N, C-alpha and C positions, 0 to 999 in steps of 0.2 A: 504494500499499499504506500503510495507516495505521500509526502508531506504536503497537506493541503495549502499551507502558507509558508513557503520556502523563502528565505532571504535572497536566494538567487533570483527568484521569479518577481518578487514584489517586496519592497522595503517595509514590510508590515511591523517590524520591530526596530527600534532606533538603537544606535550604539550605546545610548545611555541606560539601556535596560539593566536592572540589577542582575548579577550573575545568578543568584538563587532562582529568580523568576525565569531566566532564560533556561537554566537546567530544568526547572520544573516543566516548562513548555516542551522541551525535548522528550522528557520522560512520559508525560501524559499523552502525547501523540504517538507513543511507541506502537508499533504493529503488534506487540504482544498483549496489548489491552484489549480483551475480548468483550463483546456485547453478549448480554445475558438474557435469559427468558424472563418474562414478566407476566403479570396477571391480566392487565386491562385490555390489551390488544393481542389477540391470538392470530398473528400473521402466519399465513401458510408459507412454507418454504424454510429450509434450514439457513440459519444465520440472519434471518430477517431482523431489522432493528426497528423498534416501535417507538411511538411517542413517549411512553413511559420510561423506556430505557434512556433515551436521549435526555429527558427531564431530570431524572435522577442522577445520571452520569454527570451532567453538567453541574448539578448542585453540589455533588461531591467534589468535584474539581475546584469549584469556588471555595467550598468549605476547607479544603486542604490548604488553599492559598491563605484563607483567613487565619487558619491555625499557624501557618508559617510566619505570618506577619505579627502574630500576637502570642508569643510563647508564654507559658505559665511559669512564674517565678518559682524556682525551687524544683522544677521538673526539667529532664533533659529536652532540648528543642527537637522538633521534628526535623528530620532530613529528607529532602525530596527523593534521594537516591534509594531510600528504604522502600519506596513505592514504585520503583522502576519495574516495568514488565508484569505488573499485578493489576488485577481488577481491584478498583477501590471498593472496599466493603465498609459498611457503616460501623460495625463492631470493632473492626481493626483500627479504623480511624479514631474512634472515641477512646479505646484502649491506649493507643499511642499517645493521645494528647492529654487526656484526664487521668489516665491510669486504669488498672483493671477494676472491675466491679461496678462500674457506673452504667446505669441503664440508659439506652438510646430510644425509649418508647416515644418521647415527645417529638424527636427529631424525625423518627421514621413516620409518625403520624402526620406531621407537617408535609413531608415529602409525598405520602400518599394522598393527602388532600390535594396537593398540586396535580398529581397524576390523575386523580379521579375527575378533577375539573377539566383537565386536558382531554381525557378520554370521553367524557360526557358530551363533548362537542360532536362526536361521531354518532350518538345514540339518542340524544333528546329530540323530541319532535320539532321543537322550534329552532334547532341549530343544525341538525345532521344534513338537511338538504339545501341549506343557505349557501349559495356560492360565494357570497362575500366573506364568509367565515372560513372558507377552505382554499381561497385563491383559485377557484374553479371558473369556467366559462369566460375566460379573458377579462374577468372583472378584478383585475389586479390593483388598480389604483383604489377602488372601492374596498377591497380587502385589506389594502395597506391602511386605509383610514380606519376601519373597524379594529384592526389589530392594535394600532396606535392608541386608540380610544380605551381599549381594554387595558393596555399598558399603563396609561395615564391614571385610569381608575385605581389599579393595583398600587401605584405610587401614592396617590392622594389617600386611599384607605389606610395604607401602612403608616403614613404621617399622622393620620387620625387615630391611630393605634387599634384599628380594627383589622387585625392580621388575618383572621379567618376570611373576611371578605377579599382582602388583598391577595390571598393564595388562590382563591377561586377565579379572580379576574386575571391574575397572572397566569394561571394554568390555561385559561381560554386563549390568552394572547400567545402563549407558547405553541399552542396547537396550530394556529394559523401560520405563525413564524415558520414552524417545521414543515407545514403543508406546502409552503411556497417552493421549497426545493424539490419536493417530490411531485407536485402537480404542474409546475411550470416547466418550461424548457431551459432554465438557467443553466443546469448541468450540460445539457446537449449543446449549448453554445460554446462549450469548451472551457468555461471559466472554472477555475479551481479555488476560488475564494468566495467568502460569503458576500452577499450584495451590500456594498458600503453604505447604502441609505435605507435599508429596510427598516431600521429602527429609528429613522430620522423623521423630520417634520415635512420634508419635501412632499408635495402632493403627487407628483409624477415619478414613478420608479424608473421608467424606461418608456421607450416608444413601443406601445402595444400594437400588435398587428391589427390593421383597421378591418372593418366588417367586410370589405370586398376581398381581402387578402385570403388566398387558399393556403392553409397552413400544414395540412397532412394529406398524404397520398393513401390509397386504399391498401389495407393489409388484412388478409384473411387467415393469418396464422396467429398463434398464441403470442409469439415473440414478434415484435415489430421494431427492430433496432434502426431502420432506415426509412421510416414513414414520415418523418418531419421534413417539411420543405423549406421552412424559414431557418436561416443561419444568422440573421441580424435583428429580427424583431422578437419581442417577447410574447409569448403566448401560453395559454394553459387549456386543459381539456375540459369538455362539457360532461357533466355527470347526470344520468336519468333524463328527465324531461322538463326539469325546472332550472333554467329556461331551455327551450328546445334548442337543439344543435343546428346552426345554420349550415347550409351546403359548404363543403370544402374545409370545415373546421375539424379540429382533433377532438376525440373523445377522451375521457378519463380512462376508460378501458377496464378489462377484467370481467369476470363472469357475473358480477353483481351490478354491472352498469348497463342500463337498458339502451343507451345510446350507441353501444359498441357495434351493434349490427347495422346502424344507419350509415350509408356511405358518407365519407370514407370510413371504412371499418377499422377496428383496431383500437389503439389508445396510446397515451404517453405516461401514465402514472408509474412511479417508481417506489410504491408503497412497500413492496415486499420483494423477496428473491424469487417468488413463484410466478411463472408465466401465466398461470391460471388467473391470477389476481392482477398482475402488473405486466403489461405488454413491454415496458421498458425496464424489466427487472435487471437487465445487465448494467443499469446505471444506479442501482439501489445503494450500493456502497458509497459511491461518490456523493449522492444526494444526502445520505445519512451523515457523512463526515462533515459536509457544509452545514447541515442543519444542527448538528451538535455544537459546532464552532459558533454559529449564530446564537444558539441557546446560551452558551456561556457568556457571550456579549450581553444578552438580555439580563442575566443574573448580575453581571458586573454593572450594568446601567442602574439596576436597583441599588446595588451595593454603594456605588459612588454617590447616588442622589439621596439615599437614606443615611449613610454613615454605617460604620461597622456594627455599632451596638444595636441600632434599630434593624439592620439587615439580619443580625443574628436572632432577634426576637421574631422576625418574620418567619424564619425557618426553625425556630425553637432549637438552635444549635447549642444545647446545654442540657445536662442532666437535672438542672434545676426545675422546680415546679412553679405554680402560682399561689399566691395568697389572696383569697377572695372572701370578703365578709359582707353579709347582709345583716344590718344592725337596726333593731327596734330603738327609737330615740325617745320614746314617751318618758314621762317623769319617773316611772317606777324602775327604769333600766340602768340606774347608776352603776350598780355592781357589775352588770354584764358588759357595759362599755369599758369599765376599768379592766375586767378580765381580758377583753380583746386587745386593749392596749399593752397590757403586760405581756401577753403572748407574742404580739407582734414585735415588741422590743427584744424579747428573749430570742426569737427566731432570727431577727436581724443581727443581733450581736453574735449568735453562735455560728451563723452561716455566711456572714459578710466576707467577701474574698475567696470563698470556697466554690467548688464546682456545683454545689447544691444550693447555692444562694438563689432566693426566688427571682424569677425574671420578669413577673408581672405582679402588680398589686392593684386590686379592685375593691371598691367600697361603695356600697349602695345603702343609704339610710332610708328608713320609712317610719311612718305613724299613721294617723288617719285624719284627714283624707289624702295626705301627701305621700309620695315615695319618690326617691331620687333626689338630686341627679346622680348619675354614675360618676365616680371618680376613678380614673385609671392612670397609672404611672408606672415607670420602671425604676424610679428613685426611691429607695427605702426611707430616706430622710424626709422627702416630701410626703410620702405616705404617713409616716408617723406624725408629722406636723399636721396634716389634714385630719387624722384620727384624733389627736390630742384637742383639736378645736371642736369636736363633737360634744355636745352636753345633753343630758337627759332633761327635757323640758316639755311642759304641757302634757296633753293627752290624759292619761290616767283611767281611761275606759277601754273596754274590749268590745268587739275585735279590731284588728289592724289590717293594713294594706300589704301583708307580708308577701303573698304569692306575686303580686305585681312587681314588687321590688326584686324578688328572686328571678323572675323572667327577665328583668333588665340586666341583672348580673349574668345570667346564663348567656345572653346575647354579646356580652362584652368580655367574658372569661374564656381563656384558650381551651380547646378540647382536652381532655384527659386530666382535668383539674378537679380539685376538691373545692367545694363552696361550704362555708360555715355560716349558719343562721343563728343569730342570737334574739330570743324574744321571750316574753312571758304572756303572750296573747294568742289567741286563736285567729285564723285568717278570715277577715271580712270578704275577701275575693275568692272564696272557695270555688266559684264557677270556672276559675282558671286551672283547676287541678289537672284535668287531662291534657290540657295544652302544655303545662309546665313539665308533666311526665314525659310527653313526647319530646319536648325540647332537651331535656336531660339526656335522653337516649340518643338524639341526634348529635348533641355536642360530646357525648360519652363523659359527662361531668357527674361526680358523685356529690350528693348533698347531705350534709349532717346538720340536724336541728339540735340546738342546745336550749331547751325550754325550761325556764325556771318557774314552772307551775305544775303542780300535781294535776293530772288530767281528771281526777275524781273531785277536786276541790272547787267549790262554787262561791266561796267568799274571797275577799281580797280587794281587787280593783272594783271600781264602779262599772256597771254594765248597763247597756241600753235595753237589754232584754234578758229573759231567762235563758241561760246557755246550756247546751246539751253536753253530757259527759263525752260524747263522741265528736266534740267540735275540733279535736286535733287530728281526726282521721285524714284530712287532706295532707297533713304533714307526713303521716305514716305512708300514705300512698305514694307521695313523691319520693320519700326515702326508699321504698321498696323498688320503685321503677328505676331509681338511679344507682342502686346499690349502696346507699347510705344508711343512716340510722337516726332515730329520734331519741335523744337522751334527756329524760326528765330529771331535773335536780332541784336544788334550792339555792337562794342567794348565797347562803354561807359557804356552800361548796363550789360555786361556779368558777372561781379562780383556779381551783385544783382540777375540776373536771375539764376546764378549757385546755389543759395540757394535751388533750386529744388533738388539738389543732397542730401543735408542733410534731406529735407522733405521726400524723397522717399526711403531712405535706411533703414528706420525702418520697423516695422511690420505693414503693412497697408492692408486694405481690400478695394477693388474697389466696389463701389455701381453702380448698373445698371441704365442706363438712358433710358427713354422711350419717343421719339424714340432715338436710340443710337447716331445719328448725328443730329446737329442742322438744322432745316428746316425753311424757311421763314414763319413767322406768327404762328409758332407752339411752344409751350412751351416744354422745357425738364423737364420731371417729374422724381423725385427719392424719395425713401422711407427711412425715418430714424427711427431706433429702439433704444430702451433705452440701447442697449449694445454697442453703438458707442461713441466715444470721439475724441477730436482733429480733428474734421471734416474740411476739406479744399476743396475749389472749385478753380481749375486752368482754365484759359481761355487764348487763344492766337490766333492770326491771325489778319486779317484786320476787327477789331471789331469797330464799331461806338458807340455802347452802349449795356449795359446788365443790367438786374435787377434780383435779387434773392428774392423769396418770401417764407416765412415760413408758416407752418400750422396755425399759429395765424394771418396771414394777414400782418405781418411786412414785409418791403421791404428794400432792400439796392442795390444802383446802383454802377457805376464804379468809383465814386468819392473816391479819396485816403483818407486814414485816418479811425478813428473809426466810426462805424455806428450802427444802431439798432440791427443788427445780428452778428457784429464781426469787423474785421479790414481788410481794402482793401490796398494792395500794388500794384503799377504799375511800370513797368520798360519797356518803349517803348510800344510795342504791347503785352505785357505780363502781366497778372493780376493774383493775388493770394489773395483769400478771406479766412481768417481764422475765422471760426464761433466760437463764445463764447461758452465755455463748461458750462453745457451739452447742446448739441443741442436739440431742441424740437422734440420729437417723432411725426411722421405723415408724410404727403405728402408735398414735397417741389417742387417749380417750378423755372425754370431759363428761362428768355426770352432774346434772343440774336439777335441783329441787326448787320449784317456784310456783307462784300463782300466776295463771296466764302464760302467755308466750314470751320468755326472756329473749333479749338480743344477745347473740354470741358471734364474735368475729375473731378469726385468727389471721394475722398478717405477719409478714417478715420482709426483710430485704434480700433481694437476689437480682443478678443481672440476667437471670433466665425468666422470661416473661413472654407475652405474646399479644399481638394486635389482631383483630379479626374484622372482616368485612364480608359483605354479601354481594353477588352478582348474578345476573341472568345471562346465560349463554345467548349470544345474537349472532346469527349467521347470514342476515340480509343487511343491506346498506353498504356504504363504501368500505368498511373494515369489520371483519369478524372479530368478536371479542366478548368481554363481560360488561354488560350494562351495570354500572355501580349502583348500589341500593344501600340505603340507611338500615333497612330492615327487610326481612323476607316478605313476599307477597303471596297471599293465599292463591293456590292453583297454578303458580309459575314454577317451572323447573329451576331451582335456585341452588347455587353453589355457595358453599362456605369457603372463605379464603383466609388463610392464616399466615401470618409472618412472625417467626420466632426470633427473640432477641437472646443475647448471651451465647452465641454459638461456639465460642472458644471452650465452653464447658461441655460441648458434645451432647446436648440434649437430643433425645429421640422420641418424639411424640408420635404414637401410633394410631390412636383413636380420639374422637371427640364424643363426649357424652352430654346428652341434652336431657334437662329434668324440668318438670313442671314447677313453677314458683307459685306459692311457697311451699307446696306439699313435699316436693322433692321426688315425686314419682318419675321413674325413668321413661322418657318419651322415645328415645332412640339412641343408637350407639353406632357411629359411622366411622369407617376406616379413612385415615388421612393419607393421601398420596402425595409424594414430593413433586414439586414442579421446578424444573431446572436444576442447576448444580446445588449439591448439598450445602455449600458455603453461604447460600443465600437464605436458607431457612424458610422456603416457601412451601405451603402445603395446601391442599384442596380436598374437599369432600362434597358429595351430593347429599343434600338434606332429604330425609325420608318423607314421602308424600303424607303420611299420617300426621307428622308434625305441622306441615302447612295447612292442615284442615282445622286447626285449633285456634281460637282467639286468646287462649291463656298465654301469659308470658312463660318464657323458659330460660333456664340458666344454662351456660356453656362451660364445660371444663375439658381440659386436655389431659390425657393419661399417657404415660410411656415410661421410659427409663433414663437415667442420666449415664454418663460415660463410665461410672463405676458399677453399673448394673442395678442401682437402687430404684425403687419406684419413684416416679416423678409425676406430680400432679400440680396443675395450676388452674385457677378459675378466673373467668372474666369477671371484672369488678361490677359490671351492671348486667341485669337480665335483658332479654330481648323480647320483642312482641312481633307477631305475624300481622301485617296490614291486610285489611280486607280488600283494598283496591289499590291500584298503582296511581299515584297523583304526581303530576309534573306541573310545576310552576315556574315560568321563565319571565325574564324582564324584558325591557325595551332594547332596541338595537344600539342605544347609546345611553349615556348617563343622564341622571335627572338634572333639570335646571329649574331655578325658581321661576314660577309663572307659567309652567308647562303643564300639559295634560298628556299622559303617556299610556300606551296600551301594554298590558300583561297578558300572557297566553297561559291558558289552564287546560290540561288534558287529563282525563280520568278513565281508567280502563278496569274492567272486571274480568277475572279469569277463574272465578269460582261459583258460577251460577248466577241466576237472576237476582238483582239487588235494586231496591228503591233507596235512593240517597237524598239526603238533605246536604246542602253546601253552604257553609257560612264563611264569611271573609272578615278580616280585621286588619288594621294597619296602626303601627306606632312609629311616630307620633300620629295624632288623630287628623290626618288629612282626608279629604273626600275620596272615597273609593266606592265605585259602583261595578256591578257585575251583571252579565246577562245569563248567568247560570246559577240558580238557587236550588233546583231539584233535578233529579235524573232518574231515568228508569233503564237500567242496563241488563241485557241478557249475557249469557256466557260468551267470552271473548269479544264483547262489544265495548266501544270506547265513545266518548262524548268530548267535544272541545268547547271551550267557552273564552270570553274576552273580558278582562277587567279593565277598568279605566281609573288611573290614579292622578288626581289633581295636586300638583305641587305648588303651594302658595308663594306668593312673591316674598313673604316673610321667612321662607325656609332657609335655615342657616347653610352656607356653603360648608362642605366637608362633614355634613352630618349624615347619619345613617337612618335609612327608613327600612323597617321590617314589615313585610306583608305576611299574613298567616291565612291559609285556607284550611278549614276543617271539614272533612267529609264523613258524614255519619250515616250508617245504615238504619233504615226505619224498620224497627223490629215488629214482627207479627204479634198477634194477640197471644199473651202468656209467655212470650219469648223475652229473654234478656238481650238488650242491644249489645252489639260488639263495640269495643273501644273505637273512638273516632280515629281517622287517619289524618295526620297533619302534614302539611307542606309549608316550609318556611323559605322566604326570599329576602335577602338583604340587598338594598340598593343604596347608591351614593348620590347625595346631592353635590353637584360640582359647580363651582363658579365659572360661568361661560367665559370670563375674561381671563381666568387662570391659565398659565402656560407652564409647561414642563421642559426643561432644557434637554434637548435631544442631540445625538451625536452629529447630525447633518450640519447644525448650526454651531458646533463647538469651535469652529475656526472661521473667522470673518470672511477669508477668501474662498472658502469651501462652497458656500451657498452660491456665490457669484459664478464659480467655475462650473458648478453643477448646471445653472441655468444656461450658461453658454454651451456646455456639452450637449444638453437636450436639444437645444436649437440645431447644432451641428449635426447631431445624430438623426434628427427628423429629416434633415436635408439628404443625409446618406441613405437612410431608410427608403425615402421616397424615391430615390434614383434607382434603387435596386429592387423596388416592389414588383416590377413586371417579371424580372427574371426569377425572383423568389416564387412568384406564383406559378409560373410555367414550368420551372425546373429545366429550362433550356440549357443544353450542353452539359448536363449532369447524368450520372447514373440514377437509376430508379430510387426515388426517396429524396433526392436532392442533398444527400449528405456530402459535405466537403471532405476532401482527404485530410488526414490527421494533421499534417503540417499546416495546411491552409486554415483548418479550424483554430489551431493555436494562434496563428497570426491574427485571424479574425477576432478571437477572444481578447488578445492584447489590444487590438485597435478599439474594441468596444470599451474596455476598461479606461483606455486613454480618453476616449470621447466623453465617458462618464465623469472623469476628472477624479479618479480614485486618489485618495490621500493616504499616507502612512497612517496606520490605526493609532499610533502614539499621538497624532495631532487631534484626535477626537478627544476633546478635553474632559468629557464626562467619565472617562475611564482612566484612572491612574495607572501608568504603565506598570508599576510594581504589582498591581492588583490584576494583571491580565494574563491568566495562565492559558487561555483558550481551552 
């Protein structure tokens, strides 16, 4: 494989480049670096390189450069040569930089969020057939505009610290960026470098072949290496029938493209190495190389514009977690607010300057009738100052707007985080319970409520009405759905009980219990392996007694203080047992005697953990692969996708066990099959049809063995639910602008029989939102589409986030219990129409002027050669130039375009440009 950007061909690197960066460039473009299999794009053909691989490979290259630029004091600095000839792997990179034992779940989750957003462009109804989002149908300038808008949204969202939205928009932008090299003829023009203006502000990328130009000749074979007729004009293929392909134009091609049989037959896509899918499969590697280089440029664009700290938070490049509080600020909450302040100060002092220092701090206050505003920062001192300014004032009655504040916190807290709610009141907004449950599962956030009120007590605060003893049930429901817990305590214990905050915000794994809930007369069983340390057992509720038994037969009860197994602390009805390190490997038991159902949780620290996703195999459309899902959908053939962390410990998970929540009844046990090389830790399994016919939540646990042959078990921290319908909610083609009215698209599909559905919509903040779809009657395999209109007032603040929610509820028959509603959430960004983002094309004053001159010169050259290009006179079939002539033509094209050395693009610091 030749170097795509060689100093001999093009001065892409100046002599001022730092030696370490130059060495890194040479190592990372080494032919020994292989492309690996992935989940979301199942391209046919060996060695096919997908969107996901390019996205994650580019992220790892830029992360490695970030680590090289910022060595950790006291640790040996990374050396680029240690990564020579090797595929970059997340665990190896984290181990080398932070040291062994640090979990990479948050970083992996951020990369997967990028990859899923990228892949969704090929599967969602509103995006998969839009030529502007894929550089199809010669709509290259339009595609450039849409891609640039998505990139700008990503940048503005990251600056507003909404990193989830930023990742989604960046993933969409990367999909289009990568499609440019596969769907256009940039590679066939003989150019071996990325387009120098693809990330820039210039509106015209190139002279696109005019409507009258014939760009392709007929090709009846699967492989069409010589069907392109244009050697100077930029073109791209037409896919399907939207828009219809004009006579003489190229098709996208491949068996999934309906336009491929319309003359001229064939196509020019380079999506895979398979001629069945890609008529220009022979150019796949070159296109992938350029797309990868351009993707790295896009990552570096964000890094340069955001700064290294914000860029690191965008990708969660840290083993640290987030600290997220939802605080009741009514007059009776003085002790609880003090407890939150003390825990925050303790966490900051203990973790400042360490790899597990929190990377995000979120605070949402509430009382009645107010909640918010949300305060987010990455500065611990600023967070402590803001927290110290909170005072418990007013209120004094119950209930309060707790779930509204929690919903706001969920929308601003990074995925895979813990959120802690401090209150002494029941929720006034219990109608939000199901929506908040769905949001916790979409964000994979765990919610713990610390309630300083006995649920059976009816005296104390003033109340507007007689309150039910079940008034805290919404908290219990949200805690169950999120994998959290509700801890009832008293004011005098809250400062001690709040230590659960510090214990839970580290990198913890949850150990599965069998059965998952305490039953009278039956022991709770869990397995400990040699990869666990700092094991803790937490119990709370109306507990009379408990006993923990180790594999060696040693026991420890509820008595406070040190014991044979560790140290027990008690605060009212809350116990925490810290087991002495290292915990003995084997089978442990817990016996509990209690009134009602006590909460029991076993957690420990370990680098071996897993992330999980769901996907639907899709074999139509432009790319076969897995349609990403937040949750399984009833009636759909659904795959479980697992990514294992801590692979240096050689974990081997063989099965996934699915259990009904909360009963623990086993619903199914499926074998896990490896996908790709073992060093990636990717596993997949088909979910049993019986599971997908239930509306009950289910838990997921993995079982297997570690490298020493010990039993290995890990549990997902949150349960899952099966959606009764598939709901797609997508935004407008561009960002929101104050004073505008924008359309949103809604698609609902049923795959499990006839259903009558109610559809409700909501928006936060409360802008005007209308919908033409409020009810639907769907039979098996039927779908319905609707349109929502969102009015953005002139008063909307630029860089603010708008969240649109759609809830789809089945209408239950007489005597039947309704299934839980299915929710779809869409976050949109309000953009200042006058705001500008610095792009590379305008990084050098003379660059834009030279580009304008080049475009004018190129139009003249293209116009003069149009007749011969269309007719192919004097050439072999297909109009393909000889190799030498193609090289000279490519050099002339780059000269006309006014290509500048990449170091003159001021938005990318040269030392940060590993390609």
